[in-house]
Every structure is written in structure tokens, then in C-alpha cells.
C-alpha positions in Angstrom: 37.0 -4.8 -16.3 38.0 -8.0 -18.1 41.1 -10.1 -17.9 42.7 -13.2 -19.6 43.4 -16.5 -17.8 45.3 -18.6 -19.6 44.6 -22.5 -18.7 45.2 -26.1 -19.9 43.3 -27.1 -22.6 44.8 -29.3 -25.7 45.0 -32.5 -26.7 47.7 -34.4 -25.5 49.1 -36.9 -28.4 52.3 -38.8 -28.0 52.6 -41.0 -31.0 55.8 -41.8 -30.4 55.7 -42.2 -26.7 52.7 -44.7 -26.3 49.6 -43.8 -24.8 50.6 -40.6 -22.6 47.2 -38.7 -23.6 44.5 -36.8 -21.9 41.8 -33.5 -22.2 42.5 -30.7 -20.3 39.0 -28.3 -20.0 37.4 -26.0 -18.0 34.2 -25.9 -16.8 33.5 -22.4 -18.5 34.9 -20.1 -20.4 34.5 -17.4 -18.2 34.1 -16.9 -14.3 33.5 -14.0 -12.0 36.6 -12.8 -9.6 36.5 -14.5 -6.8 34.3 -17.4 -8.1 35.6 -21.4 -8.0 36.1 -22.5 -11.5 36.7 -26.6 -12.3 39.4 -27.8 -14.6 38.9 -31.4 -15.5 41.6 -34.2 -17.1 39.5 -36.3 -19.3 40.3 -39.0 -21.9 43.6 -40.0 -20.3 46.0 -42.4 -22.1 46.5 -46.0 -21.0 50.4 -45.0 -20.0 49.6 -42.0 -17.6 50.6 -43.1 -14.3 50.0 -39.8 -12.2 49.5 -36.4 -12.8 50.3 -33.3 -11.1 48.6 -29.8 -11.5 50.6 -26.4 -11.7 49.9 -22.7 -11.1 52.2 -19.9 -12.5 53.2 -18.3 -15.4 55.3 -19.3 -18.5 58.8 -20.2 -17.1 57.5 -20.3 -13.3 55.4 -23.2 -12.7 54.9 -24.2 -9.4 52.9 -27.5 -7.6 49.6 -27.1 -6.5 49.7 -29.1 -3.0 47.4 -32.2 -2.7 46.3 -31.2 -6.7 47.3 -34.9 -7.8 43.2 -36.1 -9.1 41.6 -35.6 -12.5 39.7 -32.8 -11.3 40.9 -29.3 -9.9 38.7 -26.4 -8.3 40.2 -22.9 -7.9 39.2 -19.2 -7.7 41.3 -18.4 -10.6 43.4 -14.9 -9.8 44.1 -12.1 -12.6 46.8 -13.3 -15.0 47.9 -16.6 -13.1 47.8 -19.8 -15.6 47.2 -23.3 -14.5 48.4 -26.4 -16.4 48.7 -30.4 -15.9 51.6 -32.5 -16.0 51.0 -36.0 -17.1 53.7 -38.5 -15.7 54.6 -41.6 -18.0 56.2 -44.8 -17.3 59.2 -43.1 -20.2 58.4 -39.5 -20.4 56.5 -36.4 -18.8 53.9 -34.0 -21.1 53.0 -30.8 -20.4 49.3 -29.4 -21.9 49.9 -26.7 -24.1 47.6 -23.2 -23.4 44.1 -21.7 -23.8 42.3 -18.7 -22.9 39.4 -17.7 -20.1 38.0 -14.6 -18.9 37.9 -13.5 -15.6 35.1 -10.8 -15.1 35.0 -7.9 -12.3 32.0 -8.5 -9.3 29.5 -6.3 -9.8 27.0 -4.4 -7.6 23.2 -3.8 -7.8 21.1 -1.1 -6.7 17.4 -0.4 -6.2 16.2 3.3 -6.3 12.6 4.2 -5.7 10.2 6.4 -3.4 9.3 3.8 -1.0 6.5 5.9 0.7 5.0 5.3 3.7 1.7 5.1 1.2 -1.7 4.7 2.5 -3.7 1.5 1.3 -2.0 0.9 -1.6 1.0 2.0 -3.4 2.5 2.7 -7.3 6.1 3.0 -7.0 8.7 3.1 -9.8 11.8 1.1 -9.1 14.6 1.3 -11.0 17.7 -1.2 -10.8 21.4 -0.2 -11.9 24.9 -2.2 -12.3 24.0 -5.2 -14.1 23.1 -5.9 -17.8 19.7 -8.2 -16.7 17.4 -8.4 -14.0 15.0 -10.4 -12.5 12.5 -8.9 -9.8 10.9 -11.1 -6.9 8.0 -11.0 -6.2 6.4 -11.4 -9.3 2.8 -10.9 -8.3 3.3 -7.0 -7.8 5.5 -5.5 -10.4 5.1 -4.8 -14.4 7.1 -6.1 -15.7 9.0 -8.5 -13.6 12.2 -8.2 -15.6 14.2 -5.2 -16.8 15.9 -2.5 -14.8 12.5 -0.1 -14.7 9.5 -1.9 -13.2 6.2 -0.4 -11.3 5.6 -1.6 -8.1 1.7 -2.1 -7.0 1.7 -3.6 -3.5 -1.3 -3.8 -1.3 0.9 -4.2 1.8 4.6 -3.4 2.9 6.6 -5.6 0.0 10.6 -5.9 0.2 11.4 -6.3 -3.2 14.4 -8.3 -4.4 15.9 -8.0 -7.9 19.0 -10.1 -9.3 21.1 -8.8 -11.7 23.9 -10.6 -14.0 26.6 -9.5 -16.5 28.4 -12.2 -18.2 29.1 -15.0 -15.1 28.7 -12.4 -12.6 25.7 -12.0 -10.1 24.4 -9.9 -7.5 21.0 -9.1 -5.7 19.5 -6.1 -3.8 16.2 -5.5 -1.9 14.5 -2.6 -1.4 10.8 -2.6 0.8 8.1 -0.4 0.0 5.9 0.8 2.7 2.4 0.8 2.7 0.4 1.4 5.6 -3.4 1.0 6.6 -5.7 4.1 7.6 -6.1 4.2 11.1 -9.9 3.4 12.6 -11.7 6.0 14.3 -10.2 5.7 17.8 -12.7 5.6 20.6 -12.0 7.0 24.2 -13.7 5.3 27.2 -15.7 6.1 28.9 -17.3 7.2 25.4 -19.9 9.5 26.6 -19.7 13.0 28.6 -18.7 12.6 32.2 -19.9 15.0 35.3 -17.3 16.1 37.6 -17.8 17.2 40.8 -14.7 20.0 42.0 -11.5 18.3 42.9 -12.5 15.4 41.0 -10.6 13.7 38.2 -11.4 11.1 35.3 -8.8 8.4 33.1 -9.8 8.6 29.8 -8.2 5.6 27.8 -8.1 5.2 24.0 -7.9 2.6 21.3 -5.5 4.8 19.0 -2.8 3.5 18.2 -0.6 6.6 17.9 -2.9 9.1 20.4 -2.8 12.8 19.9 -5.2 14.1 22.9 -6.8 17.8 22.7 -5.3 18.5 25.6 -1.2 18.0 23.9 -0.6 14.5 25.7 0.4 11.3 23.6 -0.2 8.6 26.2 -3.0 5.7 25.8 -4.5 6.9 28.5 -4.7 10.6 30.4 -6.3 12.0 33.5 -8.9 14.9 33.3 -10.3 17.1 36.6 -10.9 19.9 33.8 -14.8 20.4 32.7 -14.9 20.7 29.1 -14.7 17.8 26.5 -11.9 15.7 25.2 -11.0 14.3 21.4 -8.2 12.4 20.5 -6.5 11.2 16.9 -5.0 8.5 15.6 -2.3 8.8 12.9 -0.4 5.9 10.6 2.7 7.5 8.4 1.2 8.4 5.1 -2.5 8.1 5.6 -5.2 10.7 7.0 -5.6 11.4 10.6 -8.3 9.9 12.0 -10.0 11.4 14.8 -12.5 10.6 17.4 -16.0 11.4 17.5 -17.5 14.6 16.1 -17.2 17.5 18.8 -18.7 21.0 19.3 -17.2 24.2 19.1 -18.5 27.5 19.1 -17.5 30.1 16.9 -15.6 33.1 18.1 -15.5 35.2 14.6 -15.3 34.9 10.9 -13.7 36.2 8.0 -13.9 35.7 4.1 -11.9 32.5 4.3 -14.3 30.8 7.0 -15.1 31.1 10.8 -12.8 30.8 13.6 -13.7 28.7 16.5 -13.0 27.7 19.9 -12.8 24.4 21.5 -11.6 23.2 24.8 -8.6 25.4 25.2 -7.8 25.5 21.7 -8.3 27.9 18.7 -9.6 26.2 15.2 -10.9 27.3 11.5 -13.5 26.2 9.4 -13.1 26.7 5.8 -15.7 28.1 4.2 -16.5 25.2 1.9 -16.8 22.7 4.8 -19.6 24.9 6.2 -23.2 24.2 6.2 -25.1 26.3 8.7 -24.3 29.5 7.1 -23.3 31.1 3.3 -20.5 33.5 4.1 -21.4 35.4 1.2 -24.7 36.5 3.2 -23.3 39.8 5.4 -26.9 39.8 7.5 -25.6 40.6 10.9 -28.2 38.4 12.5 -27.6 35.3 10.7 -24.1 36.0 12.2 -25.3 37.1 15.9 -27.4 33.8 15.7 -24.1 31.2 14.4 -22.3 33.2 17.0 -24.5 31.9 19.9 -25.0 28.6 19.0 -22.7 25.2 19.0 -21.5 23.5 16.0 -21.1 19.9 15.3 -17.8 19.3 13.8 -15.3 16.7 12.5 -11.5 17.0 13.3 -9.8 16.9 9.6 -6.4 18.2 10.2 -3.9 18.5 13.1 -0.6 20.0 13.1 0.8 20.8 16.5 4.0 22.6 15.2 1.9 24.9 13.2 -0.8 25.1 16.1 -3.0 24.7 13.2 -6.4 22.7 14.2 -9.0 22.5 11.1 -12.4 21.5 11.7 -15.4 20.2 9.0 -19.2 21.2 9.6 -19.4 19.4 6.0 -17.4 15.8 7.0 -19.5 15.8 10.5 -22.6 15.9 8.8 -21.7 13.5 6.1 -20.5 10.7 8.5 -23.6 11.4 10.6 -26.0 10.4 7.3 -23.8 7.8 6.6 -24.2 6.3 10.4 -27.8 6.5 10.1 -27.9 5.1 6.7 -25.9 2.1 7.7 -27.6 1.7 11.0 -31.0 2.2 8.6 -29.9 -1.0 6.2 -29.4 -2.9 9.0 -32.6 -2.5 11.1 -34.9 -2.1 7.6 -36.6 -5.2 5.9 -37.9 -5.5 2.3 -41.5 -5.1 3.0 -41.5 -3.0 6.1 -43.7 -0.1 6.0 -42.0 3.3 7.3 -43.0 6.5 7.0 -40.8 9.7 5.8 -40.5 13.2 4.3 -40.4 14.0 0.7 -36.9 15.7 0.6 -36.7 16.0 -3.6 -37.9 15.9 -6.6 -36.0 14.4 -9.7 -37.6 13.6 -13.1 -36.6 10.0 -12.4 -38.2 9.5 -8.9 -38.7 11.1 -5.3 -36.0 11.0 -2.5 -37.8 10.4 0.6 -36.1 10.9 4.4 -36.2 8.3 6.6 -35.2 9.4 9.4 -31.0 10.1 8.5 -31.0 8.6 5.3 -32.8 9.1 1.8 -34.6 6.5 0.0 -35.7 6.6 -3.5 -39.2 6.1 -5.0 -39.1 5.4 -9.0 -41.2 7.2 -11.2 -42.7 3.9 -11.7 -43.4 3.3 -8.3 -45.2 6.5 -7.2 -49.0 5.8 -8.4 -50.7 2.8 -10.5 -51.7 5.7 -13.4 -48.5 6.9 -15.4 -46.7 10.0 -13.7 -45.0 12.1 -16.0 -43.4 13.9 -13.2 -43.3 13.3 -9.2 -44.6 16.9 -8.7 -47.8 16.2 -10.1 -48.4 13.8 -6.8 -45.8 14.8 -4.2 -44.4 18.0 -2.8 -41.0 18.7 -0.7 -41.8 18.8 2.7 -44.7 16.1 2.0 -45.0 13.0 5.1 -45.9 9.9 3.5 -45.8 6.3 4.0 -43.3 4.0 2.0 -43.1 0.5 0.9 -39.6 -0.7 1.6 -39.1 -2.5 -2.0 -35.2 -3.5 -2.1 -32.3 -3.2 -0.1 -28.9 -3.0 -1.8 -26.3 -3.2 1.4 -23.4 -3.3 -1.1 -24.2 0.1 -2.7 -25.8 1.8 0.3 -29.3 2.1 -1.6 -32.7 2.1 -0.4 -35.6 1.2 -3.2 -39.1 2.6 -2.1 -42.3 2.5 -3.4 -45.7 4.5 -2.9 -48.2 2.6 -4.8 -47.7 -0.7 -3.2 -49.5 1.2 -0.3 -52.4 2.2 -2.9 -55.5 0.6 -4.2 -54.8 -1.5 -7.3 -57.4 -0.5 -9.5 -57.0 -3.3 -11.4 -57.2 -5.8 -8.8 -61.2 -7.4 -9.6 -61.3 -6.4 -13.0 -62.2 -9.6 -14.5 -65.5 -10.1 -12.0 -66.6 -6.3 -12.8 
């Protein structure tokens, strides 16, 4: 809503009265309601002895106490007029009128999802309530002006938008929450504990928001019953992290997977997370073997309210292989000779397991003579010695060679 404020802003000419003159002007032609506006008297004539600022409406003016300087600062009200009266030796002059707009204050708001997100975020923020906008911080918003921006912070960030309509401005803030996934929680003591009857042991975890398999949520628990214990950690918006892989016993199966028991809890392994058995195989002896064999699994979902506990044998094996590869990359050095087992043959080379992690022998490193396909010199299951040619720890790749351990037929050829 806009209102009209009448102000005094005219050249006062007193051609017949000497130099009883002056110019009154506002500091701006519009002002936000409640903000300060300044009125300035300039070029006062030599005959001006004093002045008095007044407020009111035409025909009903009143003096503003103490307002006798060249400058007046006020917060204008709607429909209230201001004027300056000049007192000269022989006369009194009041300035004529001018118009200034008073604009109603604005309120700015921001809408968005806000998270929580895990690791990084992509959140659309929409501001409203003004004609123009400027966002801060600018590094993680695109664009940094306009009512709608995309925020991509890498950590929890509070955004501020300043909106403006005419002379009025207002700000609003909005926080996008970005959490980091929890580390795999550890348990101290981390290994299996043997207890005598009647004894107990205190287990402490590094988890920030612990949830033990016993249902407790404290950072340490007392255990007096034989059996394995695990703990999970969680951060809002991020996947649950579980302690080391556990062993479960299979109690049954259906078309979707296998039913298992761990400690005093019932759980489930979806068929897509099984590696020990193919559910399409109906042979009873396979299921009998599985029923009597513990499976190493990793907790991938915990929902206490729904009494839902999901395990993955595939994730446990993937984690184990990753740990083995990390260990090998830390222990190996280029030039080492190690023993391995051929696990796969492809057109481009042979994969060799070095004890939990695979390295690759490129086809050009299989022999000194031309090899059309790795199966011409190797077969799956062969145990061979290999030469560590290159270690790429950034990409977790191990390059191997077989021919570097074979006699080079080209050596000494010039002496023959």
C-alpha cells in the first residue's frame, strides 16, 4: 500500500522583501513506513534570521519542538505534512508543498526442504514477499539473485536472503541441514569374550547414537549372557552404520530370501543379498547344508518400531574384500613377487587373487611371445607366482606381470 505525504520543497522568492529565501527538499522521494527521512533547508537568503519546522495538515500546523536547524529528521506518518517557516527581519515566509511516497513495510519468507541430507545436498529455495532478492552466502547457491535458487552445501549452512521493494528491505534466513554418515562403530572389547557363569562384562562403543542388539541406547552396556553383541550408529538422513559383521544361523527360507536368528532376534536376508546359495535351486541337501552353517553377514537395516532387522551376506563379503585389498595395498610394494590363484580370464588379461584381493595381469604381461588370449597360457585355478608391476592406491588397482619372472629370450641375442 502506498500513501502520499505532502512535504515542503520549493524555492522561496521574496523579490520585494529582500533575501528571505531558501530551498527545502527531502533526502528521498519515497520512504518505507517507520524509517527515517531527512528534510534539508539549503541556500537560505541573507535576510533569514531563524526558522521553525512544523507538522500537520494545511490550515492546522503545529511547531515541532526543538526543530530549528537547517536539517529535520523524522519518521513520516501517512497523511502528515511537514513545512519549514522562515523568519526574516520584515516578514515570515512558509514554503509551498511537494509530494513524497510512504511505502508499507514488507515481510520476506523462504521455503525449501531443509533436509536432513547426507554428505551433500541439492535443495531448491524459494523466497517471496519482495520485488528483488540477494542471497548469502553466494558460493553454494545458483543463481545468487532472484526468488528461486538451488543450494548445494557440503555441510549444514544457513542462507540469508535480503528482499527489497522500493525503499523497503527485509531479510529472512533458512538452514539446510547436511549430516555426514557415521563411521563404522567399534566395540571395546572388540573381540569375542568368554564368561564364567555369573560373571558379566562391560562393552563400550564409539557410536554417537548407539543402538545395541539388546535394545539399549547407552554408550556402554553390561552383558552376562553368552552370545554375540553388535551395535549400530545413525545420523539423520544417512544410512545406518553397523559394527563388524556378525554370524547368523539360518532357520528357514521362502521365495524372497532366508530367515535367520541372531542372538535373541529374528532377521531376514533378501535373496539379492545372498551369495552362499541360489534360491532357485530346490535341492534339499543344499538347504540342509545351509541350515547347519553359520553365515557371515552385515546389518543393513534396523527398524525397532517395526521389529525389522535386515542382513546382507553380499555386503559383508564386499566389505571383507575391500578391507583385504586395502591391507594388501598397504603391505605390497612395486617389485614384490607374490603367489596367487587365477580367478578369471578375459580378452584383455587374467585376474589373480592375492589372498582376498584381485590384481590384473594385462595380456601383454603374460609372456614374452604374443598371446592371443590368456587361456592359451593359463586356466582358472592355476597357482602362479606374479611380479607386482604397479600399485594405484587412489583407484585400488594392482597391476601384475607374469613374464617378468620368465626368461627373456631376447637377452644376450647379440652375443649368439
